[in-house]
N, C-alpha and C positions, 0 to 999 in steps of 0.2 A: 577598600581592591575592588576593582571589577568584576564584575558578578554576569557568569554564564549560566545558560539552560544546560544542567548535564542531565542524561541518560541514566537514571540510578535503576531500573528494573524493567522489564518484558513480560509479556502473558502472550500467548495466542490461543487462536481453536480453528480445528477446520472439522466438519461434519464427518461422521462415519461413513458415509456411503459415499463409495469408490468408483468412479464413473470412467472407465480404461476404453484406450483404446480401441479393443476387440469389442466392446457393447456397440461402440461407435458404427463400429464395421457393417455392423447389423442394421443402425436406425438411417444413416447416409452412406452416398455413394463413395465412400472413402477407402483408407486401407492406414493399418500402424506405420508399415514403412512411408509412408505417405507422411504423415502427421508429425511423426519422430524428425525424418527428413529436415521439412520444413518449419519448424517450432520447437522441436525439441522435446514436448511434450508426449508423456507416456500417462498420466491420470490427472484427474482431478478429482477433488473433491463436493458434491454434491448435499445441500441441505432439503430432506425430505419433509413431510408433513403438514396438517393441516395449521395455519393461521400462525406459520411459523418465518419470521421476519429476519433482517439485519440484526436486529436488533438480538437476537436472542444469541449470537454470537458474539455480538460485541461484549455481552454480560458477561459470558464466561472466558475472556479474552482478559477481561475489567478484573474479576474474582480470582482469574489467576496471577493475577500482576499483585493487587492489595497481597495475598496470601503470601506469596515469596517474598516480598519486601516487608512485610511484616506492617503495611499501611493502613490505619483506622480508614474507612471510607467514609465517614464526617467530616476528616483531614482533608480532603477534598477539596481545592479553591476552584477549579476553572476544570472541565471535561469536554474536550473538541471532538467530533466524530467527522472523520472524513470519509462520505459516500456517495457512491452514485444510483444507488437503489435502496433509500431512504424505506421505513417502514411506510409511513403515510407520508401525503404535501406536508401536515404540518400536524401532532406539534413534532419537533424536531427528532432525529432518532437519538439525538444526546440527550435528548430529557428523558429519552424512555428507558434508557440505560443506567441514567443516573437514578433513577428512581427505584430500579430494579437491584442495583446495589449498596444501596443507601447511602449516595452522596447527598445528604441533605442540605450541607452548606456552599454547595457548589454552584455554581451556574453554569450552564452549557447551552453549546449551540452548534450545528451539521456545518461542516465545510464542503463545497463541490466545486473540483477542478480535473473531474474525473480521474485517469490513473496516475497523476501527478495530486491530487489534492492530500496524501498523507505528507507530501514533502511541502507544501504548502501549510496545511494546518501543524506539523511541526515548528515551523519558523516562526507563526503567528503566534502558539504558545510558549515558543523562548520569550518570544518578547514582555509577559506578561512577569517569566524570572528574570529576566533581567533589569527591567526597571524598575524593580522589588516591590511590584505588588502581588504576588501571588511569591508562596511558596512550595505546594505540591500542586502539578499541573497535569494530568492524564490526557494523551491523545489517543484517539483510535481509528482505525483504519479496517472498514470493514465493508462488504458486498456480498449478496447475495445472487451474481450476477447470470445464473438458473433461472432468476424471473423473469429476466427480458433477454434469453439467450432462444430463438427460434430453431430448433433441435432437428428443422428438413431443410436448414440452412447449412451445408457442407465443411460452406469460408468459415463461418462463425462459431459455431458449433462446437469446434474442436479443441476452439481457443482457452475457454472460460472455467474459471470453477466458483467454490464458495469457501466463505474463510475470516479471519478476523486475526488482528492483532494489536498490543495497545504498550503503549510506552509513559512510563513517569516520568518526568522533569523536574527536578529538583536545582537549587541556588547551589554553583560553585565559585568558591574564591580561589580555586590553585590551576583554572587555566582549562579545564574541562568541558566536555560538551560541545555547544554548538560554535562554531568560531568564524565561518563565513556561508554567503550562499548566493545564488544564480538562480531567480527564478523569473521566465518568461511565459508571454501568451500571445495567440495570434487569433483573432475570430475570425480570419478568413479563412481560416481551417474548418469551419462548424461541416457544412457540405459533405465531406469526407468523412466523419466520422461523429454520429448522432444518432440517435432516438426520434424517429421523426413525427410522432407524435403522443399526446400523453401529460403536456403542459399547457397554459392559457394560449397559446398561437394556437394550435390545435388540440383541444380537449376531446376527451376519450367519446367516442360516438360508435352507431353501427358500422359505419363507415370506415372508420380508422381500425376497428379492429377487423374486418374483413380484410379490408388491407395487409393486416397484419404490419403494421405502422405503428406497435408500441415496442419492437423487438430494435435490440444494436443493427446498427446498418454501420458499413465501412466501404469504402473503396480501399481495398489492403494494397495494390501496388505505390498509389500516392502517400499514403500513412505510413508505410514500409520505408519509404525514400525520407521524407521527411523526419519519421523517429532515427533511425539511422544516424542523418549529420547534425542534429537538435543535440540528442541527449547525448552522443559523445563530445561533441562544441562545450556545454554545458560542463560538463566533467574536468573536461582539459582547462577548463576556464576556472576552476575552482581549483584546481591544480596550481597554474600559472601564479594566479592571484597571491598565494597562500606560497609560493617556492617548494612546490613539494615535487621531489622527482620520483619514479615510480619506486626506487628501494623506500622510499619514507612513507608509503601508501603501505598500510597493513592490509586492507581488502575496501574492495571494491562492491557496493551494495546496490545494486541495478533494480528498476523496477523487472519483473517476470515475464514480458508481453512475448517477447521470441526470442531463442536462443540465439541467432544470429545477429539480431540489435545488440544483446548484451557483447559477443563476440567482440563486436564491431566496435563498440564503446570503450571495454579492454586493450584493444589494440591501440586506439588511439590514446589511450592514456599510459602506452607502454607497459601495463599491468598483467602478468602472467596469470595461466586458469587456475594457478592454487591461490590466489591473493582474489577471486571470484565469488561472492555466495551464489550460491545457485541453488535453486529445488523446486523451476518449471516443471521437468520431468514427472514431481508427485502432485504438484499441484495447480498448474497450470496459471492463466493471468486470472487471480482474485482480484484485480482492480484497487483500490485502497488498501487492500489488506498485503500486497506481496513484500512492502519493504520490510515493517513488524513482522511478518513471519518470515524473513530470511533474517531477521536479528534474533527471534527466537532460537530456528533452529540452530546456529551458529554460537549462542552464548557461550556455551560451553568453553569455546576456542575462542573468543575476544581477551585481552588484555587491557589490564589499565596502562591507559597511554596510548593505545595502538589508534593510527592516524585512521580514521570513514569516509571515503566519499559515496554519497548516495548520489543515486541519479533516476529520474523517471520523466516518462516521457506521456501525454493524454491525448484525449479527444477534446476537440475545442478551437484551437491546439492549448495545449499545457506544457509545460517543460521545465527541468529543473537543476541544479545540483546544491549539496549542503555540503560543507566541511565539517566534522566533527572529531574529539578527540574522546574515546573512549575512556569511563569514571572509573570501571571497578574490576575486578578481576572475577574469574566465577565461584559462585558459593561453594564451599566444602562440603556444605551437607547436600547430598547426592539426591534428595527428596524434591530441593529448590533447585537445584541447575533445569 
């Protein structure tokens, strides 16, 4: 029988510290009303403390995932971490997470596709399941965006937050899991959303630090226009390819970058707001963590057989959509939901 890769569990973690719009009003020239109207964000979580990297949150999300699904860490075959803010240039943050959770039999690697990274990693992990190569694949989406945000830049500091989410992929022969995908990229978009220094082209130096080139840079209007069009297009394309009507779709799971982009995608799909997963008001844009955080927050509302359309857009440019059929009902034990 045909094997598909089904999500059989989710885990998540967000830091305790809450950065509100009111606190940002004291840091830069902005207002709660301005931020809320243009982005839909009310607050975001920030990872504080010395020597605290993205892996710290990824470990917490994976440990919760393993506990909820009753999975032994040593039974994990592969762990992929999609992140734009790795702990180090090397080793991979996935390696650090694997070691910390005790996934001693897993091979692991990072994937970088900006805000689309989790979708790209999910599609990649699914291939190992569908080919019969592996039985248990963990995909982590995690970012400490506060590490690369200039908190004097009012255009960007209002948007991003920190967090992590993780899912377990296992084989299904009943038609659940990832059923289709449309993944795209266009490198000509580099100049509109990127980090100017820190890589091999412009290694860190006194000059790059003084010029504040190690922070996120974007031309907001250009990025917004491209995101609205392309994220909506691929979501609609996935629906059309699989003959899905708006009634067939139980949930749209969109990347949480901007409420207006989310609304445009839902409108293009013909999906009402009651079918759109939304937590941007609580976490802001956590980059690779937004979609798995949505799945974790809405897990109790998901039902076996639900049709989900995942959609994202990120720097690079990268964008994509995945159609999956949910594989399980909510856990009966409240402690595991």
